[in-house]
All heavy atoms as TSV, in Angstrom:
chain	resi	resn	atom	element	x	y	z
A	1	MET	N	N	-15.680	26.485	-22.446
A	1	MET	CA	C	-14.502	25.987	-21.739
A	1	MET	C	C	-14.119	27.082	-20.726
A	1	MET	O	O	-13.605	26.605	-19.651
A	1	MET	CB	C	-13.445	25.739	-22.825
A	1	MET	CG	C	-12.203	25.128	-22.052
A	1	MET	SD	S	-12.449	23.510	-21.634
A	1	MET	CE	C	-11.070	23.002	-21.109
A	2	ASP	N	N	-14.203	28.357	-20.980
A	2	ASP	CA	C	-13.794	29.279	-20.039
A	2	ASP	C	C	-14.762	29.258	-18.860
A	2	ASP	O	O	-14.272	29.608	-17.735
A	2	ASP	CB	C	-13.865	30.716	-20.665
A	2	ASP	CG	C	-12.839	30.924	-21.722
A	2	ASP	OD1	O	-11.752	30.228	-21.603
A	2	ASP	OD2	O	-12.942	31.725	-22.726
A	3	GLN	N	N	-15.942	28.823	-19.008
A	3	GLN	CA	C	-16.849	28.797	-17.842
A	3	GLN	C	C	-16.403	27.750	-16.826
A	3	GLN	O	O	-16.618	27.833	-15.633
A	3	GLN	CB	C	-18.240	28.460	-18.264
A	3	GLN	CG	C	-18.852	29.622	-19.042
A	3	GLN	CD	C	-20.195	29.227	-19.651
A	3	GLN	OE1	O	-20.515	28.094	-19.739
A	3	GLN	NE2	N	-21.001	30.252	-20.038
A	4	LEU	N	N	-15.831	26.608	-17.357
A	4	LEU	CA	C	-15.351	25.631	-16.509
A	4	LEU	C	C	-14.119	25.876	-15.702
A	4	LEU	O	O	-14.032	25.553	-14.449
A	4	LEU	CB	C	-15.097	24.307	-17.324
A	4	LEU	CG	C	-16.293	23.445	-17.720
A	4	LEU	CD1	C	-15.715	22.280	-18.679
A	4	LEU	CD2	C	-17.179	22.994	-16.730
A	5	ILE	N	N	-13.323	26.625	-16.302
A	5	ILE	CA	C	-12.023	26.953	-15.562
A	5	ILE	C	C	-12.333	27.820	-14.323
A	5	ILE	O	O	-11.657	27.628	-13.317
A	5	ILE	CB	C	-11.029	27.739	-16.464
A	5	ILE	CG1	C	-10.625	26.636	-17.618
A	5	ILE	CG2	C	-9.870	28.267	-15.787
A	5	ILE	CD1	C	-9.706	27.134	-18.631
A	6	GLY	N	N	-13.158	28.841	-14.486
A	6	GLY	CA	C	-13.405	29.671	-13.221
A	6	GLY	C	C	-14.524	29.231	-12.348
A	6	GLY	O	O	-14.792	29.816	-11.304
A	7	ASN	N	N	-14.972	27.967	-12.619
A	7	ASN	CA	C	-16.074	27.445	-11.806
A	7	ASN	C	C	-15.563	26.808	-10.465
A	7	ASN	O	O	-14.749	25.918	-10.614
A	7	ASN	CB	C	-16.901	26.433	-12.630
A	7	ASN	CG	C	-18.236	26.004	-12.056
A	7	ASN	OD1	O	-18.364	26.204	-10.849
A	7	ASN	ND2	N	-18.987	25.359	-12.772
A	8	PRO	N	N	-15.989	27.226	-9.319
A	8	PRO	CA	C	-15.646	26.567	-8.154
A	8	PRO	C	C	-15.879	25.096	-7.978
A	8	PRO	O	O	-15.131	24.371	-7.340
A	8	PRO	CB	C	-16.341	27.397	-6.990
A	8	PRO	CG	C	-16.867	28.673	-7.634
A	8	PRO	CD	C	-16.936	28.361	-9.152
A	9	ALA	N	N	-16.902	24.735	-8.716
A	9	ALA	CA	C	-17.330	23.348	-8.611
A	9	ALA	C	C	-16.327	22.389	-9.287
A	9	ALA	O	O	-15.939	21.439	-8.851
A	9	ALA	CB	C	-18.670	23.072	-9.158
A	10	CYS	N	N	-15.661	22.959	-10.299
A	10	CYS	CA	C	-14.629	22.337	-11.024
A	10	CYS	C	C	-13.485	22.078	-10.118
A	10	CYS	O	O	-12.896	21.007	-10.124
A	10	CYS	CB	C	-14.269	23.116	-12.191
A	10	CYS	SG	S	-12.980	22.317	-13.298
A	11	TYR	N	N	-13.020	23.061	-9.391
A	11	TYR	CA	C	-12.022	22.958	-8.406
A	11	TYR	C	C	-12.308	21.986	-7.217
A	11	TYR	O	O	-11.403	21.198	-6.874
A	11	TYR	CB	C	-11.583	24.322	-7.760
A	11	TYR	CG	C	-11.022	25.315	-8.761
A	11	TYR	CD1	C	-11.727	26.568	-8.939
A	11	TYR	CD2	C	-9.910	25.085	-9.371
A	11	TYR	CE1	C	-11.143	27.365	-9.949
A	11	TYR	CE2	C	-9.404	25.942	-10.384
A	11	TYR	CZ	C	-10.030	27.204	-10.630
A	11	TYR	OH	O	-9.482	28.053	-11.550
A	12	LEU	N	N	-13.554	21.912	-6.860
A	12	LEU	CA	C	-13.970	21.001	-5.846
A	12	LEU	C	C	-13.829	19.573	-6.461
A	12	LEU	O	O	-13.333	18.621	-5.677
A	12	LEU	CB	C	-15.392	21.288	-5.362
A	12	LEU	CG	C	-16.000	20.381	-4.406
A	12	LEU	CD1	C	-15.214	20.390	-3.103
A	12	LEU	CD2	C	-17.481	20.673	-4.224
A	13	VAL	N	N	-14.240	19.348	-7.618
A	13	VAL	CA	C	-14.204	17.979	-8.191
A	13	VAL	C	C	-12.730	17.630	-8.279
A	13	VAL	O	O	-12.364	16.434	-8.071
A	13	VAL	CB	C	-14.982	18.004	-9.594
A	13	VAL	CG1	C	-14.619	16.689	-10.343
A	13	VAL	CG2	C	-16.409	18.112	-9.361
A	14	LEU	N	N	-11.937	18.480	-8.755
A	14	LEU	CA	C	-10.469	18.219	-8.982
A	14	LEU	C	C	-9.892	17.772	-7.661
A	14	LEU	O	O	-9.002	16.975	-7.529
A	14	LEU	CB	C	-9.759	19.363	-9.653
A	14	LEU	CG	C	-10.083	19.490	-11.156
A	14	LEU	CD1	C	-9.358	20.830	-11.590
A	14	LEU	CD2	C	-9.571	18.336	-11.847
A	15	ALA	N	N	-10.193	18.588	-6.692
A	15	ALA	CA	C	-9.665	18.402	-5.367
A	15	ALA	C	C	-10.180	17.019	-4.652
A	15	ALA	O	O	-9.329	16.236	-4.164
A	15	ALA	CB	C	-10.113	19.451	-4.377
A	16	LEU	N	N	-11.353	16.600	-5.008
A	16	LEU	CA	C	-11.910	15.260	-4.492
A	16	LEU	C	C	-11.145	14.148	-5.229
A	16	LEU	O	O	-10.816	13.172	-4.663
A	16	LEU	CB	C	-13.389	15.240	-4.752
A	16	LEU	CG	C	-14.201	16.178	-3.863
A	16	LEU	CD1	C	-15.788	15.974	-4.271
A	16	LEU	CD2	C	-14.110	15.633	-2.399
A	17	VAL	N	N	-11.070	14.282	-6.607
A	17	VAL	CA	C	-10.347	13.343	-7.353
A	17	VAL	C	C	-8.985	13.138	-6.846
A	17	VAL	O	O	-8.476	12.001	-6.811
A	17	VAL	CB	C	-10.478	13.716	-8.885
A	17	VAL	CG1	C	-9.540	12.816	-9.643
A	17	VAL	CG2	C	-11.909	13.527	-9.366
A	18	GLY	N	N	-8.303	14.226	-6.643
A	18	GLY	CA	C	-6.934	14.244	-6.170
A	18	GLY	C	C	-6.747	13.526	-4.863
A	18	GLY	O	O	-5.830	12.809	-4.585
A	19	GLY	N	N	-7.698	13.840	-3.983
A	19	GLY	CA	C	-7.719	13.220	-2.651
A	19	GLY	C	C	-7.896	11.594	-2.762
A	19	GLY	O	O	-7.285	10.972	-2.099
A	20	LEU	N	N	-8.901	11.237	-3.544
A	20	LEU	CA	C	-9.087	9.930	-3.815
A	20	LEU	C	C	-7.903	9.267	-4.401
A	20	LEU	O	O	-7.643	8.063	-4.020
A	20	LEU	CB	C	-10.318	9.596	-4.574
A	20	LEU	CG	C	-11.716	10.006	-3.984
A	20	LEU	CD1	C	-12.824	9.994	-5.084
A	20	LEU	CD2	C	-11.969	9.119	-2.943
A	21	LEU	N	N	-7.284	9.835	-5.418
A	21	LEU	CA	C	-6.194	9.227	-6.014
A	21	LEU	C	C	-5.002	9.026	-5.094
A	21	LEU	O	O	-4.349	8.046	-4.981
A	21	LEU	CB	C	-5.729	10.063	-7.160
A	21	LEU	CG	C	-4.446	9.576	-7.988
A	21	LEU	CD1	C	-4.762	8.173	-8.596
A	21	LEU	CD2	C	-4.123	10.512	-8.955
A	22	ARG	N	N	-4.814	10.078	-4.164
A	22	ARG	CA	C	-3.734	9.907	-3.145
A	22	ARG	C	C	-4.141	8.851	-2.233
A	22	ARG	O	O	-3.214	8.016	-1.800
A	22	ARG	CB	C	-3.747	11.338	-2.369
A	22	ARG	CG	C	-2.478	11.583	-1.820
A	22	ARG	CD	C	-2.306	13.108	-1.252
A	22	ARG	NE	N	-3.553	13.893	-1.127
A	22	ARG	CZ	C	-3.819	14.830	-2.024
A	22	ARG	NH1	N	-3.011	15.032	-3.136
A	22	ARG	NH2	N	-4.847	15.486	-1.870
A	23	GLN	N	N	-5.346	8.611	-1.715
A	23	GLN	CA	C	-5.700	7.535	-0.760
A	23	GLN	C	C	-5.434	6.179	-1.553
A	23	GLN	O	O	-5.111	5.273	-0.846
A	23	GLN	CB	C	-7.134	7.718	-0.346
A	23	GLN	CG	C	-7.392	8.852	0.653
A	23	GLN	CD	C	-8.851	8.966	0.994
A	23	GLN	OE1	O	-9.677	8.406	0.464
A	23	GLN	NE2	N	-9.091	9.726	2.120
A	24	TRP	N	N	-5.859	6.064	-2.712
A	24	TRP	CA	C	-5.734	4.867	-3.478
A	24	TRP	C	C	-4.320	4.395	-3.494
A	24	TRP	O	O	-3.882	3.275	-3.318
A	24	TRP	CB	C	-6.370	4.941	-4.897
A	24	TRP	CG	C	-6.313	3.579	-5.640
A	24	TRP	CD1	C	-7.030	2.696	-5.457
A	24	TRP	CD2	C	-5.394	3.409	-6.600
A	24	TRP	NE1	N	-6.675	1.598	-6.357
A	24	TRP	CE2	C	-5.652	2.030	-7.067
A	24	TRP	CE3	C	-4.330	4.088	-7.193
A	24	TRP	CZ2	C	-4.885	1.470	-8.031
A	24	TRP	CZ3	C	-3.559	3.480	-8.192
A	24	TRP	CH2	C	-3.762	2.229	-8.608
A	25	ILE	N	N	-3.394	5.429	-3.809
A	25	ILE	CA	C	-1.914	5.139	-4.041
A	25	ILE	C	C	-1.458	4.725	-2.683
A	25	ILE	O	O	-0.614	3.764	-2.594
A	25	ILE	CB	C	-1.219	6.359	-4.620
A	25	ILE	CG1	C	-1.626	6.586	-5.994
A	25	ILE	CG2	C	0.288	6.195	-4.320
A	25	ILE	CD1	C	-0.998	7.803	-6.691
A	26	ALA	N	N	-1.836	5.354	-1.523
A	26	ALA	CA	C	-1.322	4.962	-0.214
A	26	ALA	C	C	-1.813	3.508	0.086
A	26	ALA	O	O	-1.003	2.797	0.687
A	26	ALA	CB	C	-1.849	5.923	0.800
A	27	HIS	N	N	-3.005	3.265	-0.303
A	27	HIS	CA	C	-3.551	1.816	-0.047
A	27	HIS	C	C	-2.714	0.842	-0.736
A	27	HIS	O	O	-2.337	-0.164	-0.147
A	27	HIS	CB	C	-5.001	1.840	-0.369
A	27	HIS	CG	C	-5.713	0.386	-0.338
A	27	HIS	ND1	N	-5.822	-0.220	0.859
A	27	HIS	CD2	C	-5.958	-0.268	-1.362
A	27	HIS	CE1	C	-6.318	-1.470	0.418
A	27	HIS	NE2	N	-6.374	-1.521	-0.807
A	28	ARG	N	N	-2.456	1.166	-2.057
A	28	ARG	CA	C	-1.877	0.163	-2.752
A	28	ARG	C	C	-0.398	-0.073	-2.421
A	28	ARG	O	O	0.128	-1.098	-2.412
A	28	ARG	CB	C	-1.925	0.577	-4.311
A	28	ARG	CG	C	-3.247	0.366	-5.057
A	28	ARG	CD	C	-3.884	-0.999	-4.944
A	28	ARG	NE	N	-2.861	-1.914	-5.453
A	28	ARG	CZ	C	-2.748	-3.256	-5.097
A	28	ARG	NH1	N	-3.684	-3.661	-4.334
A	28	ARG	NH2	N	-1.886	-3.892	-5.710
A	29	THR	N	N	0.137	1.035	-1.878
A	29	THR	CA	C	1.519	0.920	-1.379
A	29	THR	C	C	1.637	0.038	-0.188
A	29	THR	O	O	2.460	-0.796	0.063
A	29	THR	CB	C	2.037	2.340	-1.082
A	29	THR	OG1	O	2.152	3.129	-2.310
A	29	THR	CG2	C	3.504	2.390	-0.497
A	30	ALA	N	N	0.622	0.281	0.758
A	30	ALA	CA	C	0.565	-0.532	1.914
A	30	ALA	C	C	0.360	-2.004	1.701
A	30	ALA	O	O	0.897	-2.890	2.294
A	30	ALA	CB	C	-0.484	-0.030	2.892
A	31	VAL	N	N	-0.574	-2.284	0.715
A	31	VAL	CA	C	-0.775	-3.607	0.322
A	31	VAL	C	C	0.374	-4.336	-0.307
A	31	VAL	O	O	0.886	-5.459	0.002
A	31	VAL	CB	C	-2.013	-3.729	-0.691
A	31	VAL	CG1	C	-2.016	-5.122	-1.329
A	31	VAL	CG2	C	-3.315	-3.387	-0.083
A	32	ARG	N	N	1.123	-3.586	-1.078
A	32	ARG	CA	C	2.287	-4.072	-1.678
A	32	ARG	C	C	3.363	-4.343	-0.794
A	32	ARG	O	O	4.121	-5.384	-0.767
A	32	ARG	CB	C	2.794	-3.178	-2.827
A	32	ARG	CG	C	3.973	-3.574	-3.519
A	32	ARG	CD	C	3.829	-4.785	-4.406
A	32	ARG	NE	N	4.933	-5.070	-5.082
A	32	ARG	CZ	C	5.312	-6.141	-5.766
A	32	ARG	NH1	N	4.343	-7.122	-5.602
A	32	ARG	NH2	N	6.320	-6.378	-6.263
A	33	ARG	N	N	3.409	-3.377	0.155
A	33	ARG	CA	C	4.450	-3.580	1.304
A	33	ARG	C	C	4.159	-4.864	2.107
A	33	ARG	O	O	5.071	-5.655	2.440
A	33	ARG	CB	C	4.514	-2.415	2.190
A	33	ARG	CG	C	5.693	-2.282	3.078
A	33	ARG	CD	C	5.669	-0.925	3.855
A	33	ARG	NE	N	6.084	0.109	2.865
A	33	ARG	CZ	C	5.448	1.322	2.709
A	33	ARG	NH1	N	4.449	1.595	3.539
A	33	ARG	NH2	N	5.885	2.060	1.903
A	34	GLU	N	N	2.949	-5.079	2.429
A	34	GLU	CA	C	2.588	-6.359	3.171
A	34	GLU	C	C	2.809	-7.648	2.366
A	34	GLU	O	O	3.304	-8.590	2.902
A	34	GLU	CB	C	1.147	-6.311	3.673
A	34	GLU	CG	C	1.047	-5.299	4.785
A	34	GLU	CD	C	1.703	-5.722	6.004
A	34	GLU	OE1	O	1.744	-6.938	6.508
A	34	GLU	OE2	O	2.325	-4.925	6.742
A	35	GLU	N	N	2.640	-7.379	1.101
A	35	GLU	CA	C	2.813	-8.593	0.227
A	35	GLU	C	C	4.427	-9.019	0.133
A	35	GLU	O	O	4.675	-10.172	0.183
A	35	GLU	CB	C	2.425	-8.410	-1.152
A	35	GLU	CG	C	0.906	-8.359	-1.419
A	35	GLU	CD	C	0.409	-7.914	-2.771
A	35	GLU	OE1	O	1.260	-7.380	-3.473
A	35	GLU	OE2	O	-0.786	-8.164	-3.013
A	36	GLU	N	N	5.245	-7.929	0.168
A	36	GLU	CA	C	6.552	-8.197	0.172
A	36	GLU	C	C	7.061	-8.752	1.497
A	36	GLU	O	O	8.000	-9.647	1.484
A	36	GLU	CB	C	7.338	-6.791	-0.158
A	36	GLU	CG	C	7.321	-6.370	-1.599
A	36	GLU	CD	C	7.920	-7.370	-2.524
A	36	GLU	OE1	O	9.003	-7.897	-2.259
A	36	GLU	OE2	O	7.255	-7.613	-3.489
A	37	VAL	N	N	6.530	-8.287	2.609
A	37	VAL	CA	C	6.974	-8.904	3.917
A	37	VAL	C	C	6.576	-10.291	3.996
A	37	VAL	O	O	7.362	-11.193	4.366
A	37	VAL	CB	C	6.218	-8.016	5.045
A	37	VAL	CG1	C	6.389	-8.823	6.395
A	37	VAL	CG2	C	6.802	-6.646	5.095
A	38	THR	N	N	5.339	-10.624	3.518
A	38	THR	CA	C	4.845	-12.048	3.521
A	38	THR	C	C	5.839	-12.865	2.560
A	38	THR	O	O	6.176	-13.954	3.032
A	38	THR	CB	C	3.368	-12.081	2.998
A	38	THR	OG1	O	2.622	-11.358	3.883
A	38	THR	CG2	C	2.987	-13.554	3.073
A	39	ARG	N	N	6.066	-12.320	1.466
A	39	ARG	CA	C	7.018	-13.170	0.627
A	39	ARG	C	C	8.293	-13.379	1.221
A	39	ARG	O	O	8.757	-14.532	1.123
A	39	ARG	CB	C	7.203	-12.463	-0.755
A	39	ARG	CG	C	7.928	-13.123	-1.753
A	39	ARG	CD	C	8.255	-12.425	-3.060
A	39	ARG	NE	N	8.985	-11.214	-2.760
A	39	ARG	CZ	C	10.399	-11.410	-2.500
A	39	ARG	NH1	N	11.047	-12.493	-2.500
A	39	ARG	NH2	N	11.223	-10.341	-2.175
A	40	ARG	N	N	8.880	-12.348	1.872
A	40	ARG	CA	C	10.255	-12.591	2.434
A	40	ARG	C	C	10.157	-13.589	3.645
A	40	ARG	O	O	11.045	-14.362	3.776
A	40	ARG	CB	C	10.808	-11.254	2.967
A	40	ARG	CG	C	11.241	-10.353	1.838
A	40	ARG	CD	C	12.097	-9.107	2.394
A	40	ARG	NE	N	11.408	-8.279	3.266
A	40	ARG	CZ	C	10.625	-7.228	2.879
A	40	ARG	NH1	N	10.636	-6.938	1.538
A	40	ARG	NH2	N	9.922	-6.469	3.725
A	41	LEU	N	N	9.009	-13.500	4.354
A	41	LEU	CA	C	8.846	-14.530	5.379
A	41	LEU	C	C	8.684	-15.920	4.918
A	41	LEU	O	O	9.224	-16.857	5.548
A	41	LEU	CB	C	7.646	-14.245	6.309
A	41	LEU	CG	C	7.841	-12.975	7.340
A	41	LEU	CD1	C	6.549	-12.599	7.938
A	41	LEU	CD2	C	8.808	-13.423	8.379
A	42	GLU	N	N	7.990	-16.067	3.814
A	42	GLU	CA	C	7.839	-17.414	3.214
A	42	GLU	C	C	9.099	-17.991	2.860
A	42	GLU	O	O	9.372	-19.077	2.971
A	42	GLU	CB	C	6.827	-17.357	2.067
A	42	GLU	CG	C	5.417	-17.075	2.544
A	42	GLU	CD	C	4.463	-16.867	1.404
A	42	GLU	OE1	O	4.982	-16.677	0.223
A	42	GLU	OE2	O	3.267	-17.030	1.526
A	43	VAL	N	N	9.990	-17.056	2.149
A	43	VAL	CA	C	11.261	-17.566	1.775
A	43	VAL	C	C	12.161	-17.871	2.956
A	43	VAL	O	O	12.903	-18.897	2.889
A	43	VAL	CB	C	12.002	-16.436	0.801
A	43	VAL	CG1	C	13.345	-16.818	0.567
A	43	VAL	CG2	C	11.192	-16.349	-0.490
A	44	ALA	N	N	12.028	-17.099	4.047
A	44	ALA	CA	C	12.900	-17.299	5.180
A	44	ALA	C	C	12.566	-18.681	5.885
A	44	ALA	O	O	13.518	-19.266	6.401
A	44	ALA	CB	C	12.788	-16.046	6.103
A	45	VAL	N	N	11.338	-18.975	5.896
A	45	VAL	CA	C	10.982	-20.259	6.693
A	45	VAL	C	C	10.741	-21.381	5.800
A	45	VAL	O	O	10.556	-22.464	6.330
A	45	VAL	CB	C	9.579	-19.918	7.450
A	45	VAL	CG1	C	9.732	-18.928	8.489
A	45	VAL	CG2	C	8.448	-19.771	6.621
A	46	ARG	N	N	11.095	-21.263	4.576
A	46	ARG	CA	C	10.795	-22.404	3.647
A	46	ARG	C	C	11.656	-23.622	4.007
A	46	ARG	O	O	11.206	-24.736	4.009
A	46	ARG	CB	C	11.259	-21.932	2.254
A	46	ARG	CG	C	11.024	-23.112	1.218
A	46	ARG	CD	C	11.319	-22.594	-0.133
A	46	ARG	NE	N	10.446	-21.442	-0.508
A	46	ARG	CZ	C	10.707	-20.549	-1.483
A	46	ARG	NH1	N	11.832	-20.478	-1.962
A	46	ARG	NH2	N	9.839	-19.574	-1.725
A	47	ASP	N	N	12.950	-23.448	4.371
A	47	ASP	CA	C	13.827	-24.507	4.680
A	47	ASP	C	C	14.149	-24.680	6.144
A	47	ASP	O	O	15.151	-25.201	6.533
A	47	ASP	CB	C	15.189	-24.357	3.827
A	47	ASP	CG	C	14.937	-24.437	2.411
A	47	ASP	OD1	O	14.120	-25.158	1.951
A	47	ASP	OD2	O	15.711	-23.790	1.581
A	48	THR	N	N	13.284	-24.170	7.019
A	48	THR	CA	C	13.534	-24.332	8.445
A	48	THR	C	C	12.723	-25.417	9.062
A	48	THR	O	O	11.736	-25.892	8.527
A	48	THR	CB	C	13.259	-23.022	9.137
A	48	THR	OG1	O	11.835	-22.750	8.907
A	48	THR	CG2	C	13.999	-21.828	8.787
A	49	LYS	N	N	13.175	-25.860	10.228
A	49	LYS	CA	C	12.385	-26.953	11.005
A	49	LYS	C	C	11.295	-26.145	11.754
A	49	LYS	O	O	11.437	-24.976	12.047
A	49	LYS	CB	C	13.306	-27.621	11.849
A	49	LYS	CG	C	14.385	-28.533	11.064
A	49	LYS	CD	C	15.192	-29.266	12.062
A	49	LYS	CE	C	15.962	-30.276	11.248
A	49	LYS	NZ	N	17.319	-29.922	10.957
A	50	SER	N	N	10.326	-26.940	12.159
A	50	SER	CA	C	9.215	-26.417	12.858
A	50	SER	C	C	9.653	-25.574	14.145
A	50	SER	O	O	9.082	-24.422	14.457
A	50	SER	CB	C	8.192	-27.522	13.268
A	50	SER	OG	O	7.108	-26.901	13.976
A	51	ALA	N	N	10.625	-26.084	14.848
A	51	ALA	CA	C	11.030	-25.511	16.107
A	51	ALA	C	C	11.792	-24.134	15.856
A	51	ALA	O	O	11.772	-23.249	16.706
A	51	ALA	CB	C	12.065	-26.381	16.902
A	52	GLU	N	N	12.331	-23.988	14.575
A	52	GLU	CA	C	13.094	-22.767	14.289
A	52	GLU	C	C	12.235	-21.672	13.759
A	52	GLU	O	O	12.608	-20.481	13.739
A	52	GLU	CB	C	14.143	-23.000	13.262
A	52	GLU	CG	C	15.161	-24.010	13.799
A	52	GLU	CD	C	16.052	-24.761	12.606
A	52	GLU	OE1	O	15.600	-24.453	11.359
A	52	GLU	OE2	O	17.069	-25.090	12.889
A	53	ARG	N	N	11.099	-21.912	13.296
A	53	ARG	CA	C	10.247	-21.046	12.556
A	53	ARG	C	C	9.849	-19.682	13.364
A	53	ARG	O	O	9.832	-18.631	12.804
A	53	ARG	CB	C	8.987	-21.752	12.004
A	53	ARG	CG	C	9.359	-22.561	10.787
A	53	ARG	CD	C	8.163	-23.084	10.042
A	53	ARG	NE	N	8.637	-23.998	8.951
A	53	ARG	CZ	C	8.008	-25.118	8.699
A	53	ARG	NH1	N	6.906	-25.508	9.293
A	53	ARG	NH2	N	8.553	-25.872	7.650
A	54	ALA	N	N	9.461	-19.899	14.582
A	54	ALA	CA	C	9.040	-18.801	15.484
A	54	ALA	C	C	10.191	-17.771	15.510
A	54	ALA	O	O	9.988	-16.553	15.449
A	54	ALA	CB	C	8.587	-19.247	16.713
A	55	ALA	N	N	11.400	-18.289	15.691
A	55	ALA	CA	C	12.592	-17.444	15.894
A	55	ALA	C	C	12.920	-16.694	14.619
A	55	ALA	O	O	13.125	-15.525	14.520
A	55	ALA	CB	C	13.857	-18.255	16.331
A	56	VAL	N	N	12.691	-17.404	13.474
A	56	VAL	CA	C	12.909	-16.818	12.137
A	56	VAL	C	C	11.964	-15.600	11.876
A	56	VAL	O	O	12.218	-14.564	11.489
A	56	VAL	CB	C	12.917	-17.928	11.001
A	56	VAL	CG1	C	12.977	-17.185	9.659
A	56	VAL	CG2	C	14.009	-18.782	11.156
A	57	VAL	N	N	10.595	-15.860	12.220
A	57	VAL	CA	C	9.622	-14.892	11.970
A	57	VAL	C	C	9.847	-13.800	12.892
A	57	VAL	O	O	9.823	-12.527	12.443
A	57	VAL	CB	C	8.233	-15.587	12.241
A	57	VAL	CG1	C	7.172	-14.492	12.302
A	57	VAL	CG2	C	7.931	-16.654	11.196
A	58	ARG	N	N	10.245	-13.973	14.216
A	58	ARG	CA	C	10.526	-12.808	15.052
A	58	ARG	C	C	11.710	-11.937	14.618
A	58	ARG	O	O	11.628	-10.757	14.585
A	58	ARG	CB	C	10.752	-13.315	16.481
A	58	ARG	CG	C	9.513	-13.610	17.444
A	58	ARG	CD	C	9.889	-13.781	18.747
A	58	ARG	NE	N	10.805	-14.917	19.021
A	58	ARG	CZ	C	10.587	-16.185	19.134
A	58	ARG	NH1	N	9.272	-16.612	19.156
A	58	ARG	NH2	N	11.367	-17.094	19.326
A	59	ALA	N	N	12.688	-12.709	14.063
A	59	ALA	CA	C	13.942	-11.960	13.554
A	59	ALA	C	C	13.524	-11.204	12.195
A	59	ALA	O	O	14.141	-10.108	12.022
A	59	ALA	CB	C	14.992	-12.927	13.347
A	60	ALA	N	N	12.701	-11.663	11.449
A	60	ALA	CA	C	12.406	-11.044	10.114
A	60	ALA	C	C	11.528	-9.824	10.379
A	60	ALA	O	O	11.433	-8.928	9.607
A	60	ALA	CB	C	11.719	-12.028	9.294
A	61	ARG	N	N	10.703	-9.736	11.376
A	61	ARG	CA	C	9.871	-8.686	11.646
A	61	ARG	C	C	10.580	-7.508	12.251
A	61	ARG	O	O	10.768	-6.541	12.501
A	61	ARG	CB	C	8.642	-9.059	12.489
A	61	ARG	CG	C	7.612	-9.837	11.789
A	61	ARG	CD	C	6.654	-8.939	11.126
A	61	ARG	NE	N	5.835	-9.647	10.313
A	61	ARG	CZ	C	4.758	-9.138	9.681
A	61	ARG	NH1	N	4.499	-7.864	9.836
A	61	ARG	NH2	N	3.934	-9.761	8.903
C-alpha cells in the first residue's frame, strides 16, 4: 500500500479520474438545464394559439 501512495502513476490516474468526473458532471448539468428549459417552454405554449407561440417562445428564452 505504501508503494501506491508515493507512485506518480497513482496521482496521474487520480487526476484523470477527477477530470473525467468533472466533465461528466458539467455535461449532465447542461443536459438537465436544457431539459428544464424545454419543459418550461412546453408548459408556456400548451394553451396558446398558433399565432401566439412564437412570441411566447421568444419571451421565454
